[in-house]
N, C-alpha and C positions, 0 to 999 in steps of 0.2 A: 563547494560541497552543498548539494541540495538535499534536504531531509523531508521525506514525504511520509505522513502517517496514513496507513490504510485501515479504515475502521468501519464498524457497523455495531449498532447497539442491539442487534438481533442475531442470535446464533444461527449457524447452519446456512448462511448465505454464500459461502465460498470466499470469505475474506482472505484466507491464507492462499487459496488458489490465485487470487489476484496479486497478492504480494509477490508470490513466486513467479507469476507471469511477467510482472514488471522487471524482476531481477533477471529472468531469462532474456527478455528483450534487451536489457542493458548489457548482458554478456555478449549477445550477438552484435551489439553496436560497438563493443570494446570499451564500455564505460565501467570503470572500477567501482564495485558496489559492496556495501555492507548491508546484510539483512539482520535486523534485530528482532528476536522472537520474544515479544512481551506477553504472549498468550501462555498461561500455565499448562495448557494442553500440549504445547511443544510440537505442533505438527510441522511448522516450518523447519525447526531443527531436525526433526526426523527425516523430512524429505531432502534436506541439504546434506545430511549425514556427515557432519564434521568429525574429526578424531576427538578422543576424550580430552576434556579440559578440566583442570583442577579448580576452576572458578566458573561462575555463571553470571547471567544478568542480575540475579538476585544479589550477588556480592557487589556488583558494580553500583547498583542503586543505593546501597548502604555505604559504599566507599568508592566514590567516583574518581579514582586515581589512575594514572597511566599504568602503574604496575598491575592493578587489578584488571584493567582492560586487556593487557597483554596475556593474562592468564585465562580470560573468558572468551577471547576471540580466536577463531580457528578457521582455516580454509575449508570451503565446502568440497564435497565430492565432485561437484560440477566443474570447478576450475579454480585456480589460484587467484583469479580476478573477482571471485565472489566469495566473500568471507561471511561468517556467521557469528553474531554475538549470542551465545548459546542460551536458550531458555531452559526452564526447569519447573517442575510442579511446585517447588517452594515459593515461586512468585505469588501464588495465591495467598500466602501468609502476609505478603506485603501490600495486598490490594485493598488498602484502607479507603473507604469512600470519603473520609473526612480528613485526608492528609493535608497538612499545612503547606503553605507556599514554599517554605524552605526545603521540605522533603521533595516536593514536586519538582524543584529546580535541580535536584541531584543528577538526573539523567541528562539534562541540558549541559551541566558542567562536564559530564563525561564526554559528550560529543565535542564540546569546546576543546577538551584536552586532546582528542583525536585530531582536531583541526590544527592545533598549535604544534603538536609533535606526532606526525603520522607514524604508524607502526612499521611501515615500509617506505621505500624511496618514493613510490608512487602513491599519492594520497587518494582517499575515496572521493569520487565525484558525486556519488549518489548513495544515500542511506535510506533504506526502506524499513519502516516500522510496522510490524504485524501486531496489531493491537487485539486485546481480548474483547469479547462482546459484552462489555459492562463498563460503566462509567465510574471506576474507582481510581486509585492512585496510578495504576499502570497506564490506562488510556489517557488520563489527565497529564501524566508525565510526558507521554509521547506528544501530546498537543502543545505542551509548553516548549518542547524542544524542536518542533517541526517548523518548516517554512510553509508547507502546504499540507492539505488533508484531502484524501480521496474517500468518499463514502461509497460503500458497496451495498447493493440491495438486490433483491430478486423480485420478479413481477408477480407478487401475491397481494392479497387484501391487506396484509400488514406492512407492505412496503413503504407507503407514505408515512405512516406513524413512526416507523423505525428510522427512516431517513430524516424526518423532521426532528426527532430527538437528537440525532447525531449532529445535525446542522446547528441546533440550539446549543449543544455542548461546545462546538467549535467557536460559535459567536461569544459564548460566555468566557472561554479561555482567552479569546482574542481581546476582549474588552478588559479583562482583569489581569492577565499574566503575560500574554504574548501578542503585542499589537501587530507584529509582522505576519501572523498566521492568516492564511487565506484558503478557502475551499477550492480545490481543483475542479471538482465536479461530482456527480452522482453516476456511478457505473452500474448498469444492470447486468447481473450474472444469471446463469442458468436459464437463458431465454429459449423458448420453443417458438420459432418464428411463425409457424402456422396456427398457433394457439390463439383463439379469439380472446380468451381470458387474459393471456399475457399481453396482448396488444392493448386491451382495455386498461390494464393496470399501468402500462407504460404511458398511455395517454393521461391517466390520472397523475402520474409522477410529473409529467411535463406541465400539466395544468398548475401544479403546486410549485414546481421548482424552475420552470422555464428552461433557459439555456444552460442551467447547471446540469441537466440530464445530458450525459455524453451521447453524441450521435451514433456511436457504435456500441454494441453490446456483446457480451460473452455468451455464445450459444451453449446449450446443454449437450456436451459431448463426452462419450466414454473415454476419449483420448486423454482428457485431463487427469482422470483417476489412474489411468494406465501409466502416464508419465510420472506422476507423483509416486506411485507404487514402485517404480523402477528407479527412483531418485534421479530422474533425468529432466533437464530443462525442456519445456514444451517445444522450443524451437528445434530441438534435436530428436523429437519424436516424429517419425516419418509416417504420417497418415494424412489423408486429405482433411479430416476434422482438426487434427493438431495444427496443420499449417494455416487453416482459416483462423483459428484462435490466436496463433502466433502473430498473424498480421494485425489482429485487433490489439494485442498487447504492444506491438510496435507503435500504433497510433496513440495508445494511452501514455506510453513513455515519452513520445514526442511532445504531447501536451504538457507533461510534467516539466520537461526540459525547456519548453518554450515559455514557461511562466515569465511574468514580467520582471523577474529578478532571478539571479542564479542561486539565491539563498543568502542567509546571513553570513555565511562563510564563503564569499565568492572567490573562486580560483583566480589567481593573479592574471590580469590581462583580459578577463571576461567582462563583457558589458551586458547589462540587463537589456532584455528585449521588450517590445511593446506588449500591450494586452493581447491575450490569445483567445479570448472567448469569441466564438462565432456568433453572428447576429442572425435573427430570424429562425424559422423552424428547421428541424432536421430534414435532410433529403428523404425521399420516399424509399422504402425498403426494396433493394434489388433482390432478384431470385437466383442470381448466379451463385453456384455452390462454392466457388473458389474465393468469393469475396467475403470480407467480414460482415457479420449481421449488423445492419443499421437500424436504429430505433425509429420506427415509423409513428407518425401522429394518427394514422388511420386506425380505427378499431374494427374495421371490417376484414 
């Protein structure tokens, strides 16, 4: 079971879009997935539209038992292979910026419980954590529990600062509480390929973060909002823009699953693979409309 935290310390960058895109790619691949909605706004829960539960993630964080997990997890409207650990506005009351390590470990204990005693015969292979855009108890709990972290940003003047703060948070948790945590990469969202400003900001990101900047980006497409509004996986939204984005999420999921270990809860029989980071600069941006947008180093 591999657990990936999807985070940004700047709001409005499309973090939930990325978390749902990864879950959609996992569904298409046949990977059993749990999406955990740690954001008090609850957008992931809304888009996945699970049936009513009499408990939520807020209850699990205070009482990380199997019984509470059973009450707070429900199948999504997408498929029985994508479940939701339901979020709630009440999570904001638990988002203490100074929570102690014991409280931060509660969520990790809950995931340990899911690994030891799966809720169904088929255990989860992937857990996607949709974090809030702040560094309080919720995001820290996710990083303590995660095997890897994916930073989401957009190509704006604030992108470098936001990504830097997120990377610093990952490193701090890795040193103090979770030595197995590693950054998967920095994923650029809402890219307009022909925008000089966006290409300039991507070059700035690559100058600061090098190969951590993923070679593909999520383009700014109306199809994303349409699919989310219809509570549909992006892979099942039939438009050229949706299919381009779906291919990009396939690549992001492949990078997550190709990480140099399957996770602290490796499924029986799985072996860790070698490092997956590409070396050297990203390839030049192609103009083919059916291909995922690639991050170019050119600012022209």
